[in-house]
BALUMBA-950259 format. One record per residue (C-alpha): x, y, z. Coordinates in nm, 3 decimals, always signed. Layout:
BEGIN
node x X	y Y	z Z
...
//
This chain:
BEGIN
node x +0.049	y -3.130	z -3.429
node x -0.165	y -2.864	z -3.273
node x -0.163	y -2.829	z -2.911
node x -0.429	y -2.985	z -2.689
node x -0.556	y -2.630	z -2.585
node x -0.654	y -2.546	z -2.941
node x -0.891	y -2.882	z -2.956
node x -1.145	y -2.743	z -2.697
node x -1.469	y -2.547	z -2.727
node x -1.517	y -2.226	z -2.562
node x -1.837	y -2.137	z -2.410
node x -1.969	y -1.930	z -2.712
node x -1.904	y -2.221	z -2.934
node x -2.071	y -2.499	z -2.712
node x -2.382	y -2.296	z -2.703
node x -2.381	y -2.252	z -3.062
node x -2.293	y -2.606	z -3.143
node x -2.594	y -2.712	z -2.924
node x -2.824	y -2.481	z -3.087
node x -2.709	y -2.625	z -3.437
node x -2.738	y -2.969	z -3.333
node x -3.105	y -2.952	z -3.209
node x -3.361	y -3.177	z -3.359
node x -3.511	y -2.896	z -3.527
node x -3.190	y -2.779	z -3.675
node x -3.096	y -3.132	z -3.813
node x -3.455	y -3.141	z -3.993
node x -3.365	y -2.794	z -4.151
node x -3.069	y -2.959	z -4.280
node x -3.240	y -3.249	z -4.408
node x -3.458	y -3.041	z -4.608
node x -3.178	y -2.851	z -4.747
node x -3.008	y -3.189	z -4.862
node x -3.325	y -3.289	z -5.011
node x -3.329	y -2.996	z -5.238
node x -2.977	y -2.994	z -5.357
node x -2.938	y -3.393	z -5.387
node x -3.043	y -3.422	z -5.732
node x -2.800	y -3.151	z -5.857
node x -2.498	y -3.329	z -5.695
node x -2.433	y -3.595	z -5.960
node x -2.230	y -3.481	z -6.268
node x -2.404	y -3.497	z -6.598
node x -2.101	y -3.669	z -6.759
node x -2.203	y -4.048	z -6.755
node x -1.854	y -4.148	z -6.710
node x -1.802	y -3.975	z -6.399
node x -2.128	y -4.128	z -6.264
node x -2.070	y -4.498	z -6.338
node x -2.061	y -4.757	z -6.066
node x -1.711	y -4.800	z -5.949
node x -1.558	y -5.049	z -5.708
node x -1.297	y -4.860	z -5.472
node x -1.053	y -4.966	z -5.201
node x -1.059	y -4.675	z -4.958
node x -0.726	y -4.781	z -4.781
node x -0.483	y -4.831	z -5.083
node x -0.139	y -4.773	z -4.930
node x +0.190	y -4.951	z -4.904
node x +0.116	y -5.168	z -4.572
node x -0.196	y -5.304	z -4.737
node x -0.019	y -5.423	z -5.069
node x +0.184	y -5.745	z -5.148
node x +0.457	y -5.685	z -5.417
node x +0.687	y -5.946	z -5.571
node x +0.955	y -5.862	z -5.831
node x +0.806	y -5.511	z -5.895
node x +0.431	y -5.631	z -5.947
node x +0.128	y -5.602	z -5.707
node x +0.036	y -5.978	z -5.624
node x -0.225	y -5.894	z -5.352
node x -0.419	y -5.630	z -5.158
node x -0.577	y -5.665	z -4.807
node x -0.802	y -5.453	z -4.580
node x -1.097	y -5.460	z -4.789
node x -1.375	y -5.395	z -4.522
node x -1.444	y -5.028	z -4.614
node x -1.468	y -5.120	z -5.006
node x -1.785	y -5.025	z -5.177
node x -1.949	y -5.002	z -5.512
node x -2.078	y -4.654	z -5.574
node x -2.079	y -4.361	z -5.835
node x -1.720	y -4.255	z -5.952
node x -1.777	y -3.897	z -5.840
node x -1.837	y -4.064	z -5.484
node x -1.491	y -4.198	z -5.494
node x -1.278	y -3.900	z -5.541
node x -0.994	y -3.887	z -5.300
node x -0.660	y -3.772	z -5.403
node x -0.328	y -3.910	z -5.264
node x -0.207	y -3.712	z -4.968
node x +0.130	y -3.654	z -5.140
node x -0.075	y -3.408	z -5.367
node x -0.332	y -3.278	z -5.130
node x -0.281	y -2.898	z -5.217
node x -0.545	y -2.651	z -5.272
node x -0.364	y -2.332	z -5.277
node x -0.259	y -2.115	z -5.556
node x -0.057	y -2.277	z -5.830
node x +0.300	y -2.136	z -5.847
node x +0.529	y -2.332	z -6.064
node x +0.836	y -2.154	z -6.028
node x +1.023	y -1.938	z -5.757
node x +1.001	y -1.566	z -5.809
node x +1.311	y -1.386	z -5.891
node x +1.331	y -1.221	z -5.546
node x +1.318	y -1.565	z -5.372
node x +1.675	y -1.559	z -5.269
node x +1.660	y -1.215	z -5.117
node x +1.371	y -1.288	z -4.899
node x +1.452	y -1.203	z -4.526
node x +1.140	y -1.326	z -4.369
node x +1.216	y -1.699	z -4.331
node x +0.853	y -1.817	z -4.260
node x +0.726	y -1.639	z -4.560
node x +0.999	y -1.801	z -4.750
node x +0.929	y -2.127	z -4.614
node x +0.544	y -2.093	z -4.708
node x +0.660	y -2.002	z -5.046
node x +0.887	y -2.301	z -5.110
node x +0.575	y -2.519	z -4.969
node x +0.356	y -2.358	z -5.231
node x +0.583	y -2.413	z -5.510
node x +0.679	y -2.761	z -5.421
node x +0.326	y -2.871	z -5.390
node x +0.197	y -2.674	z -5.692
node x +0.488	y -2.866	z -5.896
node x +0.374	y -3.206	z -5.742
node x +0.018	y -3.149	z -5.807
node x +0.094	y -3.037	z -6.195
node x +0.300	y -3.343	z -6.250
node x +0.052	y -3.564	z -6.113
node x -0.221	y -3.408	z -6.340
node x +0.002	y -3.459	z -6.646
node x +0.051	y -3.817	z -6.562
node x -0.298	y -3.881	z -6.496
node x -0.415	y -3.711	z -6.802
node x -0.212	y -3.960	z -7.008
node x -0.254	y -4.273	z -6.790
node x -0.598	y -4.232	z -6.639
node x -0.793	y -3.936	z -6.818
node x -1.127	y -4.025	z -6.661
node x -0.986	y -3.989	z -6.310
node x -0.818	y -3.658	z -6.393
node x -1.159	y -3.546	z -6.530
node x -1.309	y -3.624	z -6.205
node x -1.030	y -3.423	z -6.008
node x -1.097	y -3.121	z -6.245
node x -1.484	y -3.140	z -6.193
node x -1.607	y -2.818	z -6.016
node x -1.687	y -2.871	z -5.640
node x -1.608	y -3.263	z -5.684
node x -1.511	y -3.292	z -5.288
node x -1.808	y -3.082	z -5.177
node x -2.046	y -3.289	z -5.394
node x -1.885	y -3.614	z -5.225
node x -1.863	y -3.465	z -4.871
node x -2.217	y -3.362	z -4.879
node x -2.353	y -3.719	z -4.935
node x -2.124	y -3.867	z -4.685
node x -2.192	y -3.626	z -4.401
node x -2.556	y -3.647	z -4.483
node x -2.539	y -4.021	z -4.388
node x -2.414	y -3.923	z -4.049
node x -2.699	y -3.650	z -3.990
node x -2.857	y -3.780	z -3.683
node x -2.560	y -3.928	z -3.506
node x -2.257	y -3.714	z -3.597
node x -2.159	y -3.356	z -3.579
node x -2.339	y -3.130	z -3.834
node x -2.063	y -2.866	z -3.857
node x -1.894	y -3.028	z -4.187
node x -2.234	y -3.113	z -4.333
node x -2.353	y -2.735	z -4.285
node x -2.007	y -2.614	z -4.420
node x -2.063	y -2.817	z -4.721
node x -2.407	y -2.659	z -4.798
node x -2.275	y -2.327	z -4.743
node x -2.010	y -2.385	z -5.001
node x -2.265	y -2.530	z -5.242
node x -2.468	y -2.215	z -5.194
node x -2.194	y -1.975	z -5.241
node x -2.072	y -2.151	z -5.541
node x -2.399	y -2.277	z -5.701
node x -2.304	y -2.111	z -6.032
node x -1.999	y -2.358	z -6.082
node x -2.243	y -2.655	z -6.081
node x -2.393	y -2.528	z -6.398
node x -2.734	y -2.642	z -6.316
node x -2.936	y -2.373	z -6.522
node x -3.158	y -2.321	z -6.191
node x -3.117	y -2.078	z -5.903
node x -2.987	y -2.210	z -5.577
node x -3.263	y -2.403	z -5.401
node x -3.118	y -2.342	z -5.053
node x -3.018	y -2.048	z -4.813
node x -2.911	y -1.948	z -4.458
node x -3.020	y -1.689	z -4.253
node x -2.747	y -1.450	z -4.110
node x -2.842	y -1.587	z -3.737
node x -2.770	y -1.954	z -3.877
node x -2.431	y -1.832	z -4.032
node x -2.331	y -1.649	z -3.724
node x -2.418	y -1.969	z -3.500
node x -2.225	y -2.173	z -3.737
node x -1.906	y -1.962	z -3.740
node x -1.923	y -1.963	z -3.358
node x -1.960	y -2.345	z -3.339
node x -1.678	y -2.394	z -3.583
node x -1.417	y -2.225	z -3.337
node x -1.158	y -2.495	z -3.299
node x -1.334	y -2.758	z -3.505
node x -1.072	y -2.718	z -3.784
node x -0.795	y -2.753	z -3.528
node x -0.942	y -3.077	z -3.409
node x -0.967	y -3.212	z -3.768
node x -0.621	y -3.110	z -3.844
node x -0.516	y -3.285	z -3.542
node x -0.659	y -3.627	z -3.656
node x -0.544	y -3.574	z -4.000
node x -0.192	y -3.549	z -3.876
node x -0.210	y -3.890	z -3.696
node x -0.358	y -4.030	z -4.044
node x -0.199	y -4.370	z -4.086
node x -0.049	y -4.342	z -3.723
node x -0.366	y -4.356	z -3.498
node x -0.734	y -4.358	z -3.606
node x -0.996	y -4.173	z -3.443
node x -1.124	y -4.512	z -3.293
node x -0.780	y -4.559	z -3.159
node x -0.654	y -4.827	z -3.389
node x -0.277	y -4.826	z -3.428
node x -0.033	y -5.102	z -3.566
node x +0.176	y -5.323	z -3.358
node x +0.478	y -5.141	z -3.485
node x +0.347	y -4.792	z -3.357
node x +0.162	y -4.897	z -3.052
node x +0.431	y -4.817	z -2.776
node x +0.514	y -4.482	z -2.959
node x +0.134	y -4.395	z -2.989
node x +0.058	y -4.499	z -2.618
node x +0.320	y -4.269	z -2.497
node x +0.202	y -3.979	z -2.703
node x -0.178	y -4.013	z -2.585
node x -0.071	y -4.062	z -2.232
node x +0.058	y -3.720	z -2.252
node x -0.244	y -3.598	z -2.441
node x -0.482	y -3.759	z -2.185
node x -0.314	y -3.556	z -1.895
node x -0.353	y -3.223	z -2.115
node x -0.719	y -3.311	z -2.195
node x -0.798	y -3.312	z -1.823
node x -0.725	y -2.951	z -1.801
node x -0.828	y -2.821	z -2.149
node x -1.133	y -3.014	z -2.248
node x -1.478	y -3.044	z -2.091
node x -1.829	y -3.195	z -2.137
node x -1.891	y -3.406	z -2.430
node x -1.543	y -3.327	z -2.610
node x -1.383	y -3.445	z -2.300
node x -1.570	y -3.772	z -2.266
node x -1.525	y -3.846	z -2.657
node x -1.145	y -3.800	z -2.635
node x -1.111	y -4.004	z -2.317
node x -1.302	y -4.298	z -2.459
node x -1.090	y -4.273	z -2.792
node x -0.776	y -4.286	z -2.599
node x -0.847	y -4.517	z -2.322
node x -0.633	y -4.768	z -2.451
node x -0.327	y -4.534	z -2.352
node x -0.385	y -4.577	z -1.980
//
């Protein structure tokens, strides 16, 4: 879990963040979304069909009897939408690095323990991802085809973040649009990319992004333990309360402005 000091904006990022969140900047993003939206759905009809998806399918929400699933709960976020909008891999195989399926010959002689641990992590996750892909290819080839779709996550996230354009942060949406611009050829649209960003916009985005990934990683590390709105299970409540009680104290010294207010509101239950 990242230390709380990494979750704060510096003055430069705060200024850039404010500039990029202006009404004019948000309207500019809306124009860019409009320009690319028709190219996001895949041309393959099987990946664009209406699909019912349960977005919190994990062990605590399943009832099992005699080895068979007999019931599912927690349906409040379920919706019907295009299959490409339902793309989300299990956390077990959430790996986006280089695929390395075997340890190199020099592995046992590596002296740098940190680099050796990183290599071990890459190999282990590569094998998991490869095996999962083999199983999916046999048991659910359409879903595997979705996972193999170029920029599949950026297609989905662009639409999702666009729905929060007027209320949420614009950093993740802008990053999606940057990635679409940089990798436009992978969409195989047959037309030039219809959007672009100025150097000034890119520099402002880079400054505003300082610390954003760390904060995102912080909340991701708590997935299934504490949600962003402060929800936790009865079983985890006391442990979560003690953890956030300590984090609240650190936040007083490390966060400021809107970031401080947001975190204090999210963790008020820990008082």
